[in-house]
C-alpha positions in Angstrom: 37.6 -14.4 15.8 36.7 -10.7 15.3 35.4 -11.3 11.7 33.1 -13.9 12.9 31.8 -11.5 15.3 31.2 -8.8 12.9 29.3 -11.1 10.6 27.1 -12.2 13.3 26.5 -8.6 13.9 25.8 -7.9 10.4 23.2 -10.6 10.3 21.7 -9.7 13.6 21.4 -5.9 12.1 19.9 -7.4 8.6 17.4 -9.5 10.7 16.4 -6.6 13.1 16.2 -4.2 10.2 13.7 -6.8 8.6 11.8 -7.5 11.7 11.2 -3.9 12.2 9.9 -2.9 8.9 7.6 -6.0 9.0 6.0 -4.6 12.3 5.7 -1.2 10.9 8.4 0.9 12.1 9.7 3.7 9.7 12.8 3.1 7.9 14.7 5.7 9.9 13.9 3.5 13.2 14.7 0.4 11.5 18.0 1.7 10.5 18.7 3.1 14.0 18.1 -0.2 15.7 20.0 -2.1 13.1 22.8 0.3 13.4 23.0 -0.1 17.3 22.6 -4.0 16.9 26.1 -3.9 14.5 27.9 -1.8 17.0 26.6 -3.5 20.2 24.9 -6.9 19.7 25.0 -7.9 23.3 23.0 -4.4 24.2 20.8 -3.5 21.1 19.5 -6.8 20.2 17.8 -7.6 23.6 16.7 -4.0 23.9 15.2 -4.2 20.4 13.3 -7.3 21.4 12.0 -5.8 24.7 11.0 -2.3 23.8 10.6 -2.3 19.9 7.7 -5.2 20.2 5.8 -3.5 22.8 4.3 -1.3 19.8 3.6 -4.4 18.0 1.5 -5.2 20.9 -0.5 -2.0 21.1 -1.3 -2.2 17.3 -2.5 -5.6 18.1 -4.8 -4.1 20.9 -6.0 -1.5 18.5 -7.0 -4.4 15.9 -8.9 -6.1 18.8 -10.7 -2.5 19.5 -11.8 -2.4 15.9 -13.0 -5.9 15.8 -15.0 -5.4 18.8 -16.6 -2.4 17.4 -17.5 -4.4 14.3 -19.2 -7.2 16.4 -20.9 -4.3 18.5 -22.2 -3.0 15.2 -23.3 -6.5 14.0 -25.1 -6.9 17.4 -27.1 -3.8 16.9 -28.4 -4.7 14.0 -29.7 -7.9 14.8 -32.8 -9.6 16.5 -33.2 -13.0 18.2 -35.1 -15.7 16.1 -38.1 -16.3 17.9 -38.1 -19.9 17.1 -34.5 -21.0 17.7 -33.3 -18.0 19.6 -30.2 -17.2 17.4 -29.1 -13.8 16.4 -30.3 -12.9 12.5 -30.0 -9.6 11.0 -33.1 -7.4 11.2 -33.6 -7.4 7.6 -33.8 -10.9 7.3 -36.6 -12.6 5.9 -36.2 -16.2 7.3 -33.9 -17.4 9.9 -31.1 -19.1 8.2 -30.5 -21.5 11.2 -34.1 -22.9 11.5 -35.9 -21.6 8.5 -38.7 -20.0 10.8 -40.3 -16.9 8.8 -39.3 -13.9 10.4 -41.1 -11.2 8.5 -44.5 -12.7 7.0 -45.5 -11.3 3.8 -49.4 -11.1 2.5 -49.9 -13.9 -0.2 -51.9 -11.7 -2.3 -50.0 -8.4 -2.8 -46.5 -9.5 -1.0 -46.4 -6.7 1.7 -44.6 -7.2 4.6 -46.7 -8.2 7.8 -46.3 -7.7 11.4 -46.5 -11.2 13.1 -49.7 -10.4 15.1 -51.8 -8.9 12.2 -54.9 -10.6 11.2 -55.7 -8.7 7.8 -53.3 -7.2 5.4 -53.8 -3.6 5.4 -53.1 -3.1 1.8 -55.4 -5.2 0.2 -57.7 -6.6 3.0 -56.7 -10.1 2.7 -57.1 -12.3 5.7 -53.9 -13.5 6.8 -53.3 -17.2 7.5 -50.3 -19.5 7.9 -47.5 -17.1 8.5 
């Protein structure tokens, strides 16, 4: 019976060590959790599951914060399409969703025009059919 408990303790310790390494704990911390699990499985194994996993939750929260920052950066560099209302990047010339011309260009010289201009300021060509 004693040897079975030692085998179970060793298996739990191996699992705890690998799990701790997978979730970013240092080798020293992983070895300490594993050693405790060999000695006192009923105490260290539940303690590991409760205490050591909190750090994993914190790192996931940091990942969410980074994702929110990236999304905020995308939103800051976007405009609403006047035709369909969807968010598109500022530098797009056409809306990828509805095909609306976001930045009209002069048919003669190719200069980017403002939507309300009647004449191209570069070549004085009349602007038609934006």
